[in-house]
One Martini backbone bead per residue (centre of mass of N, CA, C, O) as a GRO file, in nm:
protein
  428
    1MET     BB    1  -4.782  -0.635  -6.133
    2SER     BB    2  -4.945  -0.903  -6.167
    3LYS     BB    3  -5.120  -1.141  -6.012
    4GLU     BB    4  -5.000  -1.388  -6.149
    5SER     BB    5  -4.701  -1.314  -6.105
    6PHE     BB    6  -4.713  -1.297  -5.797
    7SER     BB    7  -4.806  -1.592  -5.740
    8THR     BB    8  -4.553  -1.721  -5.891
    9THR     BB    9  -4.336  -1.589  -5.698
   10ASN     BB   10  -4.448  -1.713  -5.441
   11ALA     BB   11  -4.412  -2.007  -5.523
   12ILE     BB   12  -4.117  -2.000  -5.573
   13LYS     BB   13  -4.032  -1.918  -5.294
   14ALA     BB   14  -4.168  -2.151  -5.135
   15SER     BB   15  -4.006  -2.373  -5.288
   16LEU     BB   16  -3.720  -2.272  -5.204
   17LYS     BB   17  -3.766  -2.288  -4.897
   18ARG     BB   18  -3.818  -2.597  -4.887
   19ARG     BB   19  -3.554  -2.682  -5.023
   20TYR     BB   20  -3.367  -2.550  -4.812
   21ALA     BB   21  -3.492  -2.710  -4.565
   22ARG     BB   22  -3.414  -2.992  -4.677
   23GLU     BB   23  -3.116  -2.946  -4.688
   24LYS     BB   24  -3.070  -2.884  -4.392
   25ARG     BB   25  -3.187  -3.146  -4.278
   26PHE     BB   26  -2.986  -3.327  -4.433
   27GLN     BB   27  -2.729  -3.209  -4.298
   28TRP     BB   28  -2.818  -3.285  -4.007
   29TYR     BB   29  -2.841  -3.589  -4.055
   30GLY     BB   30  -2.551  -3.621  -4.120
   31ARG     BB   31  -2.427  -3.505  -3.856
   32LEU     BB   32  -2.581  -3.709  -3.674
   33ALA     BB   33  -2.453  -3.962  -3.793
   34VAL     BB   34  -2.158  -3.890  -3.732
   35LEU     BB   35  -2.197  -3.855  -3.430
   36THR     BB   36  -2.306  -4.129  -3.363
   37GLY     BB   37  -2.054  -4.285  -3.457
   38PHE     BB   38  -1.857  -4.139  -3.260
   39ILE     BB   39  -1.987  -4.236  -3.006
   40PHE     BB   40  -1.958  -4.537  -3.042
   41LEU     BB   41  -1.655  -4.525  -3.080
   42PHE     BB   42  -1.588  -4.402  -2.809
   43VAL     BB   43  -1.718  -4.606  -2.622
   44LEU     BB   44  -1.542  -4.854  -2.741
   45LEU     BB   45  -1.269  -4.725  -2.671
   46ALA     BB   46  -1.307  -4.670  -2.378
   47ASP     BB   47  -1.346  -4.961  -2.292
   48ILE     BB   48  -1.089  -5.083  -2.399
   49VAL     BB   49  -0.895  -4.892  -2.245
   50GLY     BB   50  -1.002  -4.933  -1.956
   51LYS     BB   51  -0.931  -5.255  -1.971
   52GLY     BB   52  -0.624  -5.247  -2.087
   53MET     BB   53  -0.427  -5.059  -1.916
   54PRO     BB   54  -0.354  -5.257  -1.677
   55ALA     BB   55  -0.172  -5.451  -1.865
   56PHE     BB   56   0.080  -5.222  -1.866
   57THR     BB   57   0.100  -5.338  -1.579
   58GLN     BB   58   0.305  -5.455  -1.286
   59GLN     BB   59   0.327  -5.645  -1.000
   60TYR     BB   60   0.541  -5.617  -0.696
   61LEU     BB   61   0.722  -5.809  -0.445
   62LYS     BB   62   0.912  -5.744  -0.149
   63ILE     BB   63   1.130  -6.014  -0.052
   64PRO     BB   64   1.306  -6.170   0.177
   65VAL     BB   65   1.600  -6.360   0.087
   66THR     BB   66   1.749  -6.670   0.176
   67PHE     BB   67   2.061  -6.814   0.052
   68GLU     BB   68   2.060  -7.130   0.125
   69ALA     BB   69   2.216  -7.412   0.039
   70GLU     BB   70   2.023  -7.609   0.182
   71ARG     BB   71   1.760  -7.496   0.060
   72LEU     BB   72   1.856  -7.528  -0.248
   73GLY     BB   73   2.034  -7.814  -0.263
   74VAL     BB   74   2.335  -7.722  -0.225
   75GLU     BB   75   2.659  -7.659  -0.235
   76ALA     BB   76   2.914  -7.506  -0.158
   77GLY     BB   77   3.031  -7.383  -0.454
   78ALA     BB   78   2.848  -7.423  -0.678
   79GLY     BB   79   2.768  -7.471  -0.986
   80GLU     BB   80   2.573  -7.398  -1.248
   81GLU     BB   81   2.425  -7.679  -1.280
   82ALA     BB   82   2.333  -7.683  -0.974
   83LEU     BB   83   2.182  -7.404  -0.971
   84HIS     BB   84   1.971  -7.462  -1.195
   85GLY     BB   85   1.847  -7.719  -1.009
   86ALA     BB   86   1.738  -7.570  -0.782
   87ASP     BB   87   1.521  -7.487  -0.491
   88TYR     BB   88   1.338  -7.207  -0.545
   89LEU     BB   89   1.051  -7.255  -0.442
   90GLY     BB   90   1.135  -7.321  -0.142
   91VAL     BB   91   1.257  -7.040  -0.093
   92ILE     BB   92   0.996  -6.873  -0.136
   93LYS     BB   93   0.819  -7.016   0.081
   94SER     BB   94   1.014  -6.945   0.324
   95SER     BB   95   1.007  -6.636   0.279
   96LEU     BB   96   0.699  -6.599   0.327
   97ARG     BB   97   0.694  -6.733   0.612
   98ALA     BB   98   0.886  -6.518   0.731
   99GLN     BB   99   0.710  -6.269   0.674
  100PHE     BB  100   0.460  -6.473   0.783
  101PRO     BB  101   0.463  -6.637   1.082
  102ASP     BB  102   0.145  -6.686   1.150
  103VAL     BB  103   0.147  -6.897   0.934
  104THR     BB  104   0.026  -7.254   0.945
  105GLY     BB  105  -0.179  -7.353   0.777
  106ARG     BB  106  -0.221  -7.516   0.477
  107LYS     BB  107  -0.434  -7.320   0.354
  108ASP     BB  108  -0.278  -7.053   0.417
  109LYS     BB  109  -0.024  -7.128   0.260
  110ARG     BB  110  -0.152  -7.148  -0.018
  111GLN     BB  111  -0.244  -6.849  -0.016
  112LEU     BB  112   0.045  -6.736   0.010
  113TYR     BB  113   0.169  -6.855  -0.251
  114ARG     BB  114  -0.045  -6.683  -0.440
  115LEU     BB  115   0.108  -6.405  -0.450
  116VAL     BB  116   0.299  -6.552  -0.633
  117SER     BB  117   0.442  -6.624  -0.912
  118ILE     BB  118   0.577  -6.891  -1.096
  119GLY     BB  119   0.798  -6.699  -1.233
  120ALA     BB  120   0.979  -6.635  -0.979
  121GLU     BB  121   1.153  -6.885  -0.998
  122TYR     BB  122   1.308  -6.809  -1.262
  123ASP     BB  123   1.406  -6.532  -1.164
  124LEU     BB  124   1.578  -6.639  -0.929
  125ARG     BB  125   1.760  -6.821  -1.091
  126ASP     BB  126   1.886  -6.587  -1.267
  127TYR     BB  127   1.998  -6.436  -1.033
  128VAL     BB  128   2.191  -6.651  -0.928
  129LEU     BB  129   2.358  -6.697  -1.191
  130GLU     BB  130   2.455  -6.386  -1.194
  131ASN     BB  131   2.484  -6.424  -0.855
  132PRO     BB  132   2.664  -6.662  -0.677
  133ASP     BB  133   2.746  -6.486  -0.414
  134VAL     BB  134   2.464  -6.487  -0.263
  135ILE     BB  135   2.531  -6.723  -0.108
  136GLY     BB  136   2.443  -6.676   0.235
  137GLN     BB  137   2.242  -6.448   0.185
  138THR     BB  138   2.031  -6.147   0.222
  139ARG     BB  139   1.768  -6.037  -0.007
  140ASP     BB  140   1.581  -5.809  -0.173
  141ILE     BB  141   1.314  -5.933  -0.378
  142TRP     BB  142   1.154  -5.893  -0.672
  143MET     BB  143   0.832  -6.017  -0.716
  144LEU     BB  144   0.596  -6.157  -0.906
  145ALA     BB  145   0.274  -6.121  -0.911
  146HIS     BB  146  -0.023  -6.246  -0.900
  147SER     BB  147  -0.308  -6.183  -1.077
  148GLU     BB  148  -0.482  -6.153  -0.826
  149ALA     BB  149  -0.305  -5.968  -0.653
  150ALA     BB  150  -0.283  -5.749  -0.869
  151ALA     BB  151  -0.592  -5.681  -0.884
  152TYR     BB  152  -0.594  -5.559  -0.588
  153LEU     BB  153  -0.361  -5.343  -0.626
  154LYS     BB  154  -0.536  -5.204  -0.871
  155GLY     BB  155  -0.857  -5.209  -0.781
  156GLN     BB  156  -1.031  -5.468  -0.898
  157VAL     BB  157  -1.096  -5.549  -0.587
  158SER     BB  158  -1.367  -5.582  -0.363
  159ARG     BB  159  -1.478  -5.601  -0.034
  160ASP     BB  160  -1.794  -5.600  -0.090
  161ILE     BB  161  -1.747  -5.869  -0.185
  162GLU     BB  162  -1.794  -6.175  -0.149
  163GLU     BB  163  -1.558  -6.415  -0.076
  164GLY     BB  164  -1.687  -6.644  -0.253
  165ASP     BB  165  -1.688  -6.438  -0.529
  166ARG     BB  166  -1.372  -6.424  -0.482
  167ARG     BB  167  -1.028  -6.499  -0.522
  168VAL     BB  168  -0.964  -6.292  -0.302
  169LYS     BB  169  -0.894  -6.315   0.003
  170ASP     BB  170  -0.884  -6.175   0.311
  171ILE     BB  171  -0.606  -6.264   0.394
  172GLN     BB  172  -0.461  -6.162   0.133
  173MET     BB  173  -0.535  -5.860   0.180
  174GLN     BB  174  -0.380  -5.830   0.447
  175TRP     BB  175  -0.098  -5.890   0.325
  176LEU     BB  176  -0.100  -5.677   0.103
  177ASP     BB  177  -0.143  -5.433   0.292
  178SER     BB  178   0.122  -5.475   0.463
  179LEU     BB  179   0.311  -5.446   0.222
  180ARG     BB  180   0.223  -5.160   0.131
  181GLU     BB  181   0.289  -5.017   0.401
  182GLU     BB  182   0.604  -5.110   0.374
  183GLY     BB  183   0.688  -5.077   0.059
  184ARG     BB  184   0.650  -5.384  -0.099
  185THR     BB  185   0.524  -5.237  -0.344
  186GLU     BB  186   0.504  -5.242  -0.725
  187SER     BB  187   0.479  -5.053  -1.020
  188ARG     BB  188   0.527  -5.178  -1.360
  189PHE     BB  189   0.610  -5.213  -1.668
  190ASN     BB  190   0.488  -5.451  -1.904
  191THR     BB  191   0.722  -5.638  -2.070
  192ILE     BB  192   0.598  -5.921  -2.095
  193PHE     BB  193   0.384  -5.859  -2.314
  194PHE     BB  194   0.625  -5.815  -2.544
  195THR     BB  195   0.849  -6.074  -2.464
  196SER     BB  196   0.622  -6.291  -2.465
  197GLY     BB  197   0.434  -6.546  -2.471
  198ASP     BB  198   0.224  -6.764  -2.405
  199SER     BB  199   0.006  -6.841  -2.111
  200ARG     BB  200  -0.167  -6.976  -1.835
  201GLU     BB  201  -0.058  -6.712  -1.704
  202PRO     BB  202  -0.138  -6.392  -1.712
  203GLU     BB  203   0.137  -6.252  -1.604
  204LEU     BB  204   0.302  -6.426  -1.855
  205ALA     BB  205   0.154  -6.312  -2.091
  206GLY     BB  206   0.207  -6.264  -2.445
  207ILE     BB  207   0.266  -6.122  -2.801
  208LYS     BB  208   0.514  -6.211  -2.952
  209ALA     BB  209   0.433  -6.455  -3.108
  210ALA     BB  210   0.185  -6.319  -3.257
  211LEU     BB  211   0.354  -6.108  -3.401
  212HIS     BB  212   0.528  -6.295  -3.561
  213GLY     BB  213   0.296  -6.449  -3.701
  214SER     BB  214   0.167  -6.194  -3.841
  215PHE     BB  215   0.420  -6.127  -4.009
  216PHE     BB  216   0.452  -6.389  -4.172
  217THR     BB  217   0.153  -6.393  -4.287
  218LEU     BB  218   0.175  -6.110  -4.430
  219LEU     BB  219   0.408  -6.179  -4.610
  220VAL     BB  220   0.277  -6.407  -4.770
  221THR     BB  221   0.034  -6.238  -4.862
  222PHE     BB  222   0.187  -6.019  -5.018
  223LEU     BB  223   0.367  -6.197  -5.212
  224LEU     BB  224   0.097  -6.306  -5.352
  225ALA     BB  225  -0.131  -6.085  -5.390
  226PHE     BB  226  -0.006  -5.844  -5.525
  227PRO     BB  227   0.109  -5.948  -5.799
  228ILE     BB  228  -0.147  -6.104  -5.883
  229GLY     BB  229  -0.354  -5.881  -5.867
  230VAL     BB  230  -0.222  -5.670  -6.051
  231PHE     BB  231  -0.183  -5.852  -6.312
  232ALA     BB  232  -0.488  -5.923  -6.335
  233ALA     BB  233  -0.586  -5.629  -6.368
  234VAL     BB  234  -0.422  -5.552  -6.620
  235TYR     BB  235  -0.528  -5.775  -6.804
  236LEU     BB  236  -0.839  -5.720  -6.786
  237GLU     BB  237  -0.817  -5.411  -6.867
  238GLU     BB  238  -0.603  -5.418  -7.126
  239PHE     BB  239  -0.597  -5.732  -7.281
  240ALA     BB  240  -0.862  -5.851  -7.249
  241PRO     BB  241  -1.116  -5.991  -7.400
  242ARG     BB  242  -1.449  -5.910  -7.486
  243ASN     BB  243  -1.624  -6.164  -7.328
  244ARG     BB  244  -1.774  -6.415  -7.153
  245LEU     BB  245  -1.531  -6.510  -6.996
  246THR     BB  246  -1.456  -6.226  -6.865
  247ASP     BB  247  -1.726  -6.182  -6.737
  248LEU     BB  248  -1.723  -6.422  -6.555
  249ILE     BB  249  -1.465  -6.349  -6.402
  250GLU     BB  250  -1.567  -6.079  -6.292
  251ILE     BB  251  -1.806  -6.197  -6.133
  252ASN     BB  252  -1.636  -6.386  -5.947
  253ILE     BB  253  -1.466  -6.184  -5.814
  254ASN     BB  254  -1.702  -6.021  -5.684
  255ASN     BB  255  -1.815  -6.277  -5.529
  256LEU     BB  256  -1.548  -6.335  -5.357
  257ALA     BB  257  -1.565  -6.067  -5.185
  258ALA     BB  258  -1.845  -6.201  -5.036
  259VAL     BB  259  -1.712  -6.428  -4.908
  260PRO     BB  260  -1.674  -6.587  -4.641
  261SER     BB  261  -1.380  -6.643  -4.464
  262ILE     BB  262  -1.426  -6.943  -4.368
  263VAL     BB  263  -1.425  -7.073  -4.658
  264PHE     BB  264  -1.121  -7.043  -4.690
  265GLY     BB  265  -1.049  -7.225  -4.445
  266LEU     BB  266  -1.160  -7.476  -4.567
  267LEU     BB  267  -0.987  -7.480  -4.822
  268GLY     BB  268  -0.718  -7.503  -4.671
  269LEU     BB  269  -0.780  -7.766  -4.527
  270ALA     BB  270  -0.840  -7.949  -4.782
  271VAL     BB  271  -0.586  -7.871  -4.953
  272PHE     BB  272  -0.316  -7.770  -4.811
  273ILE     BB  273  -0.329  -7.999  -4.580
  274ASN     BB  274  -0.471  -8.270  -4.678
  275PHE     BB  275  -0.339  -8.276  -4.970
  276PHE     BB  276  -0.039  -8.128  -4.951
  277GLU     BB  277   0.071  -8.140  -4.644
  278LEU     BB  278   0.101  -7.896  -4.487
  279PRO     BB  279   0.174  -7.720  -4.219
  280ARG     BB  280   0.040  -7.677  -3.933
  281SER     BB  281   0.007  -7.367  -3.798
  282ALA     BB  282   0.121  -7.199  -4.039
  283PRO     BB  283   0.195  -6.910  -4.210
  284LEU     BB  284   0.191  -7.034  -4.500
  285VAL     BB  285  -0.108  -7.110  -4.492
  286GLY     BB  286  -0.228  -6.844  -4.383
  287GLY     BB  287  -0.121  -6.673  -4.629
  288ILE     BB  288  -0.269  -6.825  -4.853
  289VAL     BB  289  -0.553  -6.785  -4.749
  290LEU     BB  290  -0.547  -6.473  -4.736
  291SER     BB  291  -0.477  -6.422  -5.033
  292LEU     BB  292  -0.747  -6.530  -5.145
  293MET     BB  293  -0.913  -6.305  -4.983
  294THR     BB  294  -0.757  -6.049  -5.110
  295LEU     BB  295  -0.760  -6.053  -5.415
  296PRO     BB  296  -1.028  -5.923  -5.493
  297THR     BB  297  -0.967  -5.647  -5.372
  298ILE     BB  298  -0.708  -5.589  -5.546
  299ILE     BB  299  -0.836  -5.616  -5.814
  300ILE     BB  300  -1.065  -5.409  -5.795
  301THR     BB  301  -0.894  -5.154  -5.716
  302SER     BB  302  -0.697  -5.175  -5.955
  303ARG     BB  303  -0.910  -5.140  -6.183
  304ALA     BB  304  -1.008  -4.863  -6.083
  305SER     BB  305  -0.742  -4.716  -6.110
  306ILE     BB  306  -0.702  -4.763  -6.415
  307GLN     BB  307  -0.966  -4.639  -6.513
  308ALA     BB  308  -0.890  -4.347  -6.392
  309VAL     BB  309  -0.714  -4.309  -6.619
  310SER     BB  310  -0.641  -4.108  -6.862
  311PRO     BB  311  -0.663  -4.164  -7.202
  312SER     BB  312  -0.438  -3.954  -7.288
  313ILE     BB  313  -0.203  -4.115  -7.196
  314ARG     BB  314  -0.220  -4.342  -7.381
  315GLU     BB  315  -0.231  -4.182  -7.649
  316ALA     BB  316   0.047  -4.043  -7.606
  317ALA     BB  317   0.215  -4.307  -7.593
  318LEU     BB  318   0.126  -4.428  -7.865
  319GLY     BB  319   0.205  -4.173  -8.043
  320VAL     BB  320   0.532  -4.209  -7.966
  321GLY     BB  321   0.566  -4.554  -7.993
  322ALA     BB  322   0.441  -4.712  -7.771
  323SER     BB  323   0.372  -4.996  -7.640
  324PRO     BB  324   0.130  -5.141  -7.466
  325LEU     BB  325   0.322  -5.233  -7.238
  326GLN     BB  326   0.464  -4.958  -7.197
  327THR     BB  327   0.210  -4.800  -7.132
  328VAL     BB  328   0.140  -4.953  -6.873
  329PHE     BB  329   0.429  -4.949  -6.712
  330HIS     BB  330   0.514  -4.630  -6.771
  331HIS     BB  331   0.216  -4.478  -6.734
  332VAL     BB  332  -0.033  -4.608  -6.590
  333LEU     BB  333   0.075  -4.737  -6.326
  334PRO     BB  334   0.196  -4.484  -6.188
  335VAL     BB  335  -0.088  -4.337  -6.170
  336ALA     BB  336  -0.234  -4.596  -6.020
  337MET     BB  337  -0.071  -4.663  -5.763
  338PRO     BB  338  -0.220  -4.517  -5.527
  339GLY     BB  339  -0.481  -4.699  -5.549
  340ILE     BB  340  -0.335  -4.972  -5.524
  341LEU     BB  341  -0.205  -4.936  -5.250
  342THR     BB  342  -0.456  -4.869  -5.090
  343GLY     BB  343  -0.603  -5.141  -5.153
  344SER     BB  344  -0.389  -5.329  -5.043
  345ILE     BB  345  -0.362  -5.232  -4.749
  346ILE     BB  346  -0.662  -5.282  -4.689
  347GLY     BB  347  -0.649  -5.578  -4.735
  348MET     BB  348  -0.426  -5.633  -4.521
  349ALA     BB  349  -0.587  -5.526  -4.282
  350GLN     BB  350  -0.803  -5.742  -4.309
  351ALA     BB  351  -0.611  -5.986  -4.273
  352LEU     BB  352  -0.511  -5.893  -3.975
  353GLY     BB  353  -0.825  -5.931  -3.850
  354GLU     BB  354  -0.829  -6.230  -3.907
  355SER     BB  355  -0.964  -6.565  -3.774
  356ALA     BB  356  -1.147  -6.780  -3.902
  357PRO     BB  357  -0.956  -6.917  -4.112
  358LEU     BB  358  -0.730  -6.987  -3.891
  359LEU     BB  359  -0.886  -7.182  -3.728
  360MET     BB  360  -0.921  -7.401  -3.953
  361ILE     BB  361  -0.575  -7.443  -3.962
  362GLY     BB  362  -0.472  -7.444  -3.648
  363MET     BB  363  -0.399  -7.134  -3.521
  364VAL     BB  364  -0.541  -7.206  -3.212
  365ALA     BB  365  -0.294  -7.294  -3.077
  366PHE     BB  366  -0.083  -7.343  -2.823
  367ILE     BB  367   0.172  -7.083  -2.824
  368MET     BB  368   0.496  -7.005  -2.698
  369ASP     BB  369   0.676  -6.995  -2.928
  370VAL     BB  370   0.876  -6.833  -3.146
  371PRO     BB  371   0.870  -6.785  -3.460
  372GLY     BB  372   1.132  -6.826  -3.737
  373GLY     BB  373   0.905  -6.910  -3.957
  374VAL     BB  374   0.668  -7.017  -4.208
  375THR     BB  375   0.678  -7.333  -4.070
  376ASP     BB  376   0.609  -7.260  -3.792
  377PRO     BB  377   0.444  -7.263  -3.528
  378ALA     BB  378   0.145  -7.045  -3.501
  379THR     BB  379   0.014  -6.730  -3.432
  380VAL     BB  380  -0.223  -6.462  -3.400
  381LEU     BB  381  -0.360  -6.189  -3.282
  382PRO     BB  382  -0.672  -6.250  -3.315
  383VAL     BB  383  -0.648  -6.539  -3.186
  384GLN     BB  384  -0.541  -6.444  -2.915
  385VAL     BB  385  -0.787  -6.294  -2.841
  386PHE     BB  386  -0.980  -6.535  -2.855
  387LEU     BB  387  -0.841  -6.702  -2.632
  388TRP     BB  388  -0.852  -6.486  -2.396
  389ALA     BB  389  -1.163  -6.444  -2.404
  390ASP     BB  390  -1.215  -6.754  -2.309
  391SER     BB  391  -1.094  -6.704  -2.047
  392PRO     BB  392  -1.167  -6.694  -1.689
  393GLU     BB  393  -0.955  -6.507  -1.613
  394ARG     BB  394  -0.919  -6.182  -1.530
  395GLY     BB  395  -0.630  -6.125  -1.660
  396PHE     BB  396  -0.735  -6.173  -1.958
  397THR     BB  397  -0.920  -5.939  -2.003
  398GLU     BB  398  -0.691  -5.717  -2.021
  399LYS     BB  399  -0.531  -5.861  -2.238
  400THR     BB  400  -0.743  -5.844  -2.460
  401SER     BB  401  -0.758  -5.534  -2.475
  402ALA     BB  402  -0.463  -5.483  -2.523
  403ALA     BB  403  -0.445  -5.643  -2.791
  404ILE     BB  404  -0.648  -5.464  -2.937
  405MET     BB  405  -0.486  -5.210  -2.926
  406VAL     BB  406  -0.256  -5.313  -3.088
  407LEU     BB  407  -0.429  -5.389  -3.347
  408MET     BB  408  -0.532  -5.100  -3.388
  409GLY     BB  409  -0.252  -4.969  -3.429
  410PHE     BB  410  -0.183  -5.122  -3.685
  411LEU     BB  411  -0.430  -5.032  -3.854
  412ILE     BB  412  -0.360  -4.727  -3.839
  413VAL     BB  413  -0.093  -4.739  -3.972
  414MET     BB  414  -0.183  -4.864  -4.240
  415ASN     BB  415  -0.380  -4.634  -4.314
  416ALA     BB  416  -0.166  -4.410  -4.294
  417LEU     BB  417   0.020  -4.531  -4.517
  418ALA     BB  418  -0.189  -4.509  -4.742
  419ILE     BB  419  -0.213  -4.205  -4.736
  420TYR     BB  420   0.082  -4.132  -4.780
  421LEU     BB  421   0.127  -4.289  -5.054
  422ARG     BB  422  -0.088  -4.136  -5.208
  423LYS     BB  423   0.024  -3.849  -5.175
  424ARG     BB  424   0.299  -3.899  -5.287
  425PHE     BB  425   0.215  -3.999  -5.574
  426GLU     BB  426   0.040  -3.751  -5.645
  427GLN     BB  427   0.282  -3.542  -5.647
  428LYS     BB  428   0.434  -3.700  -5.888
   0.00000   0.00000   0.00000
């Protein structure tokens, strides 16, 4: 081998070695980027789960209650109507004073009454209505603890903090400790979180109304955005003439996909509420606004899926005598459907997590009642998270994280559904 050939071979080997080294470095950069993303995601999820898990448990206090007719303000053998309007709050207060007879001052009494949620009054009423023979007897009743008392029982309030800097006072801690030592405290799964609407009291607040509002809003969004988006994509890709007008439409569709979501909220406020006078805070308006926001995503993904269909399928269909319309609906769309469904579900998942446009149309209102239709006042889960995050009470902090966990669960389910449908249609 000549000296020149030897030097050329060495140069090639050195060049290959540098190239392989660059490729390995690039691979490690990619792995590092993925690992960094997973670390940030893990930290975020750990923080949300750590703060939200306590919201799925509720604390209860067992208090001996004497159901005296005189204390209830009813006569012996009173009917359901009289029992419904009885003084259950007074019975709860007297029961707490009987449990802690050393409490005498007005200030201490107020602190004592704050151990129990205001919802205990209505729970006690329901108990008496179901068991009217309890009048004149003494029963141990499990009462829902106030959010501040529950926070202490869950270990979220430390004695090391100055009394003036925490809402649970020292005397309340003593009472709760005595109840815990006597076995009169209990932790239960928080069914209220899933079966009740919003409330001013953290221990009584739930996401049922927000879940129903989200369902009706997404239903309206899907019924409007999916057929309009798919048909628009089919027309633009298969039947529309190639001219300046269609080019302008395509450009505007792509631009609409990048428009901030709050702009669609302003459009809904100006057009649908102020001009057409549709009901405010209704899933109908929210669904229309979100469908406008979702349409560009569905159109773009649907067009990309239709473009990905092999031309041979179109040519074969046309070759056996199928019309252009038959070719599209019988051959092209079934093949493109996995991508269309994936894009549509991703667009719906995006709509599920939106709050800015819904704030503009009034879905930020305090809604306790569960909506029964698309025209009833309602809120949605992201807006509910926004409202709770702005509340000063500690109990709403864990409620916020718990609602985020539920929202993330729905998003995961929707993305998993998109993957499943894609694979299902691809197998066919």
